[in-house]
N, C-alpha and C positions, 0 to 999 in steps of 0.2 A: 655918442653911442652909449645907451644907459649902462653904469659900471654892473657889473654884475658876481655874484659869488656862488660858489658851489653848496646848495643847502645842505645843513648838517645831517636834517633827517631823512631825505630820500635822493641827495647827490645830485638831482637836475640844479638848473642854473635860475637864483634867484636874483630878482632887480632890486636896486636900491630905489626906495620910494619915499624916502625923506630924510634929507640930510642933514646933519648937526640938530636932532631934534635934542628939547631939553630932558637933562636927566631927573633924579627924583630929588638932588639937591645942585643948587648952582654952584658953579657954573659949568658943570659938567656938561656934555652932550655926545651923544651915541648917533649913529648913523642905524637906519631902521630897512631891512629886506625883506622880502614878501616872494614867495617861492608857487607859482601857480600850479606847479605839478602835484604837491601835497598840500596846499593852503596853509602854510606855516607862517608865520612873521615871527622874527627875531631881528636881536639887536647887535651891534658891532661899534665897539669891542667887546668880545664876549667874557666877561671880567665881573667878579664879585665884590661888593668893596664892604667889607666887616664896619667900617665908620661910619655908614649909613644905617646900618641896622643898630648900632648901638644907639643913634640918635632917636631911631623909631622906639625902641625899648623905653629910652628914657622917658619919652611923651607917648607913650602907648594909649593914653587916656585920652588925648586930645588929637592925635593924628588918623585922618581920615581913613575910614575903614579897618583901622587896627582897633579903635574905640570899643569896638563890639566885642574883641576879646576881655577886655579888662570888665565888660558887662556881663559876660556869661560868667567867668570866674568867681563874682558876686551872686548872682543869682541862682548858679548851680549848689553851693555848700546849702542854700537853705532847701533846697527843691526835694520832695519825696520821690520824686522820678524825674533824675536829670535829663536822661536820653531823650525823653518825652516833652519836655519842655526845650529842649534844641531842635528837635524835629518840628515842635508846633513854631518857631520864629525864623528856621532858616532851612531852603529847600535843600542845601548839601547835605545836610545830616540828615532830613527824610529820607535822601536817596541811598546815602551809607548805610542807613537801618535796613530798607527795602532790597540792598544786595545782600546783605547778610541775612537775611530772614530765608531767602531762597536757599542759603547755603546750609542755613542752622537746620533744614527739615529733615527729620529721621535719623538726628544726632543723640548719641548718648551722654554727649559729655560738651561740656561748652566748648565755643569757638576757642583758639588760642591766635589771638592777633598783636602785630607789633605795629604800634605807631610811629612812623618816623617823623621827626621834625615835631615831635610832642608839643615844643612850647609850654605856656601856661599849665596845663596839664588836664585841661576842661574836660577834654573828649575823651581820654584815655580814662579819666575817672567817671564820666558817664557813663562808657562801655561798661566798667566795673558793677559799678549799680544796676545795671541790667543784666548781669549774667554772666558777661563774657570774661575770659581770661585775658585780660589786655595788660600790655606794658608800653610803656612810652621812651621813646629815647631821643637826644637832642645834643648836639654839639655844644651847647651853650651853659656852662655849671652853672650860672646864675638862672638862666630858666628851670633848670631841674632843683636848684634849690628851692626855687620859690613853689614849684610844683609839688614838690614833698612835704614843704610846711604846709599848704593849704590843703592836700588830698591825701598824701599818705605815702608810703614807700613804694609807688609803681612806677618809678622813674628810674633811669640812669642814662649818665652821662657817653655816648656813644656814637661813632660815626660808621654809618651804615658799611662805608666800604671795607673797613675792617671787621667787621661782624660775622662771625661764623657760628654754624650750628654744627650738631653732632647729627648724623643719620638719623631720622625715625624724631629728633627733638626741636623739628622746624616748626613754623608758623600755619595755622590754617589759612589767616588774612595778613597780608601786608599792607598796611592802610598809609598812603600820604595826601592830604589834603591841602589842596593850593600849595603846595610845595614844589612841585617839578618845574612849574615856570620860573622858579628862582636858580635854577643849577645850572653849571655848564655844560654837562654831557648827561642829558636827560635817556638815553636810550643805554648810556653804562649803568645809569641808576635802575632802570627798568631791569636789567639784566642780572645785577646784583641782588636787588629786591626777589626777584623769581627765584634765586639759589638758595635763599631761606625758607622757601615753601615747602610743607607736607605735599604727600602726594595728593592731587584733588584739591591744592588751594588755591588761592586767585590773590593777585593784587587789585586793589582799591585805589583809584587816583582821581582827586577832583583837581579841576584848573578852570580859570576862566575860561568862556567858550568865544571862539573867532567867528564861528559861524552863523551866530545871531545876529551880528554887524555887518552894515553895508561896507562895500568895498572902499568907499573913499574915505571913510576913517580908516588912516593907517595902522592907528596905535590906539586903542581905548581901553589900557588896563595899566597897571602903575607904570610908572616912567622906570629905563632901565637906570641903573643896574639892579633894581629891586626885582622886577619883572625883565627877564632876559628873553623872554617867549612868548608868544600868543600861539596856540594850539587850536587847530581844527580838529574834526572826527576824523578825517582822511590824515591827518598828521599819526594818530593814533593806529590806524589801519595798515600805515608804513610800518611804524613800532612792532605791531605785534607781527606781520609778515616776515621782516626783519629778525626777528628775537624766535620765532617758530613758535607764537601763542595766538590763542584765539581771542577775541576782541568782543565786548559789548558795550551799551551804551544804557544807563537806566532812563526808564522813558518819567518824564515828572508830571505827566497829566494827572495823575494821581494827588498829587501835593495842591495843584491849581483849582481842582474840583472836576476835571473830564476824566472819564474813564478810557479816552483814546483807544474805543474799540469801534470805529465807522464801520461800518458793514461793506465788504467788496462786490462791488455789482457790474456786468458789464452795461454797456450804454449804445452800442451801436447795431443799430437793427437787423432783421436778417435781410437780403436782396431778394431772392427767390425763393419759390415754395417747390413743394418737391414735383410738381409737374413743369415746372421752368418759368412760371408765370410769375412778375414782378410783384411783389409783397412788400418793398420798404417802404416804411412808416416811421418819417421822424418824426422830432420833437416839433410843435408848432411854431416855436420861434426860427430853427433850421430850415423847416420848410418854406417860411415865410421869408427870411434870407438869402436863403438859394433862387426862391424865385423873384427875387428882388433885382438880386447881381443878373439873373438871365435878362431882364428886361432893361437894367442902367448899369452896366459895368462899370463903370465911375464910383458905385456903391460899395464896391468889393473892401478898398482900405478901411474905411471908417466902419464897415461889419465888423470886418477881420480885427480891428483893435478892440472892438466889444469882445467880441469872443474871445480874444486871448486875455481880456481885463477878467473879465468872467471865470475862466480856467485858473487865471493867477489868484482870484480872490479864493478860488474854492481851496487850492492848495494850501495857500495860507490859512483857511479856518480847518483843515485836515491835520496841520501842523502846531496850530496855535497849543500853547502851552505844553506841548512835548519836549521841547526842549527849554533850557532855562540860562542864565547868566554863566553858568560853569556847568561844564562836564562830568558826568561820573562816569567812569570807564571801569570795565571789568576787565582786566587779562588773565589768563591762565594759560598756564605751560601745555601746548598741543606734542610735546615732542620730549624726548629727552636722549643724552647721551649723543653719540655719532647722528643721531637722524638732527636733532638741534644744529649742530657743527655743519651738517650738510648744507641744512637748510639755509643756514647763515651765510656760509660761502654761495650760493646760489643767489642771496638777496645781493651779497657784495657785487657781483661780478654784473648782476643788471642794473645795479646801480651804475657802477662805472663804465658800462656803455651807455646808460640814459645820458651820463654828463658828456661823454665824449662826442654822443649825435648833436646836443644841443650845440655845445660849442663849435661842430662843423657847420651847423645849421647859422650861427652867430656870425662867423667868418663869412 
């Protein structure tokens, strides 16, 4: 029997899909689990290794995926519009700007933004130059010192877990780009971040997109312990429901040159007219296929395969470029006080019920 673990996101049983997968640095190995209920993949043991991050920081200019951060830092210092240049180079930053534009409409003062895990500081700086009141926090003193030296005094060493704000002195946006997949307790992170928001505020989270990849690829993101999670849209729907929040996803079609507004049309024709006469007129292809199957029943299988392929292609075209390699998630608190606690208790109860029923089925 395949080993199983309780999924930390939804509580259902997750399957071991790859044992002893290589870690980010040899010789470490991790087991990979996948939950079919919420489509979340995660690594075990769920541990962060600071030594690996030290290696990354020391070699940031040469490590695949991290080398672009050094490039951005140099590019933006000489740019007249840093945020525009970042949005032109990478879809994640474009998506962040699109999400903020929706929240910025009709305001008389700039959005107050907290970037968690600001690293080298370039995004907080770009937001500042675009007119936002942005502040960056990071747990690394070295990263904060570098950001201050390069971009100004907009950064501080702080851990989100111990950060507090006075009533009315919170943030309009708490922003975390490519961060949540690195931490051991993502639900706790989201709950804490939400507590720092002003009324009507939102969390903006970006993270690698599990939905875009075929199921046969059990892990196509940075190896553990750098990335401990690989999230889907369904993962965030569970987070939102458990925490009493609403959730939306930014559509990337605008970045890739599609408007994403395919017309909604009915396609199944009417069968009877008002007098009860048959007036059914299907497409020529389906009419011909139906007639052929009537005469030669063995044609059903190849014609059905052709129809299924046609529908799959149409579905693919409809979604083309609307999703990207990363998700950009907008989470907003939908309830406060007792209502939120009640929602969370209900979620915990349902999660426990789901896990119990799955354990019973497994035995």
